[in-house]
Structures are given as C-alpha cells and as structure tokens.
VMD Tcl script that draws the C-alpha trace (Angstrom):
set ca {
  {131.17 120.22 132.09}
  {128.96 123.23 131.60}
  {125.18 122.87 131.56}
  {125.01 124.16 127.96}
  {127.40 121.43 126.82}
  {125.36 118.76 128.60}
  {122.17 119.96 126.89}
  {123.93 119.91 123.52}
  {125.14 116.35 124.19}
  {121.60 115.27 125.13}
  {120.26 116.89 121.96}
  {122.89 115.07 119.91}
  {121.90 111.76 121.51}
  {118.23 112.48 120.82}
  {118.95 113.40 117.20}
  {121.03 110.26 116.74}
  {118.27 108.08 118.25}
  {115.69 109.70 115.97}
  {117.89 109.14 112.92}
  {118.45 105.48 113.84}
  {114.71 104.99 114.35}
  {113.95 106.50 110.93}
  {116.65 104.41 109.24}
  {115.23 101.24 110.83}
  {111.72 102.17 109.69}
  {112.93 102.80 106.14}
  {114.80 99.49 106.10}
  {111.65 97.65 107.25}
  {109.59 99.32 104.53}
  {112.20 98.54 101.89}
  {112.37 94.95 103.12}
  {108.58 94.64 102.89}
  {108.76 95.40 99.16}
  {111.03 92.42 98.50}
  {109.28 89.06 98.30}
  {110.49 86.65 100.98}
  {109.00 83.64 99.27}
  {110.38 81.94 96.20}
  {108.16 82.38 93.15}
  {106.56 79.34 91.54}
  {107.66 79.51 87.89}
  {107.57 77.03 85.04}
  {110.12 76.47 82.25}
  {108.36 79.03 80.01}
  {108.73 81.76 82.65}
  {105.09 81.82 83.76}
  {104.73 82.69 87.43}
  {101.93 81.16 89.49}
  {100.20 82.53 92.58}
  {101.45 80.74 95.70}
  {97.91 80.63 97.12}
  {95.55 79.81 94.22}
  {97.99 78.69 91.46}
  {96.56 81.13 88.86}
  {99.07 82.64 86.43}
  {100.25 86.09 87.55}
  {100.20 88.62 84.68}
  {103.71 89.71 83.57}
  {102.80 93.38 84.19}
  {102.16 92.64 87.87}
  {105.44 90.75 88.19}
  {107.39 93.63 86.65}
  {105.67 96.19 88.87}
  {106.00 94.51 92.28}
  {107.83 91.18 91.84}
  {104.58 89.52 92.85}
  {104.35 85.94 94.08}
  {100.54 86.18 94.44}
  {97.74 87.30 92.14}
  {95.95 90.57 92.96}
  {92.96 88.80 94.55}
  {95.06 86.62 96.88}
  {97.43 89.48 97.77}
  {94.46 91.69 98.72}
  {92.95 88.88 100.79}
  {96.27 88.39 102.61}
  {96.63 92.14 103.25}
  {93.12 92.34 104.72}
  {93.86 89.37 106.98}
  {97.15 90.91 108.13}
  {95.42 94.21 108.98}
  {92.75 92.39 110.97}
  {95.26 90.36 112.97}
  {97.87 93.09 113.39}
  {98.67 93.62 117.03}
  {97.17 90.33 118.15}
  {99.46 87.87 119.80}
  {99.41 84.61 121.66}
  {96.65 82.03 121.26}
  {94.28 84.48 119.55}
  {96.75 84.97 116.73}
  {97.41 81.24 116.36}
  {93.70 80.45 116.28}
  {93.05 83.11 113.65}
  {95.99 81.92 111.54}
  {94.33 78.51 111.44}
  {91.13 80.04 110.09}
  {89.15 80.01 113.35}
  {87.63 83.03 115.01}
  {89.83 82.68 118.08}
  {86.91 81.64 120.26}
  {84.97 84.84 119.65}
}
mol new
graphics top color blue
foreach p $ca { graphics top sphere $p radius 0.5 }
foreach p [lrange $ca 0 end-1] q [lrange $ca 1 end] { graphics top cylinder $p $q radius 0.2 }
display resetview
C-alpha cells in the first residue's frame, strides 16, 4: 500500500469516528428532550408536577411535554449542574440532600 493511500484511510477512519461521535451526541440531546418519567394525570387531563403536585399549565405541557412545573424543573436543573461530574459517595450524599461531608 502506498503512503498516500494509508493517510487517506486514516483520514476516512477519523472522519467516520467524528461522525459517529456527533450522531451519538445528537441522539443524547434528542433523548434528553423526551420525558423518561410517566406524567401524573387525572381523568380530566390535568397534569401534575411529579415533585410538588401543582397543576402544570397546558401551554408548558404542549411546549416541552413537561412532567414538572417550571419552579421544580429549574430547581432540578440547578441541582444537576451542581452535581455534574461528581461520582461515588459524594454524589450519593448530595442526592440524599446532605452536603457530602463538606
């Protein structure tokens, strides 16, 4: 095999790896938009926040298929940003509402 062909093959492999990485990232982002929890709805079609049990406005449900009210969703997002990248016992302690011994 000529050196030029080998470089082209390596470039093809790199391009394929980059494409697969981007496709995985897009799939994760798309998956994050879909609720993974079943909504709490009554017979009249009202949807209730899974955290505080307040009724979620229909406009919010139509926009993002929400299972939480704006206040609880924002609180959860802030918590997730604070704990992102933490693992092990520190993560478990924080998930239980403790400060992880800090």
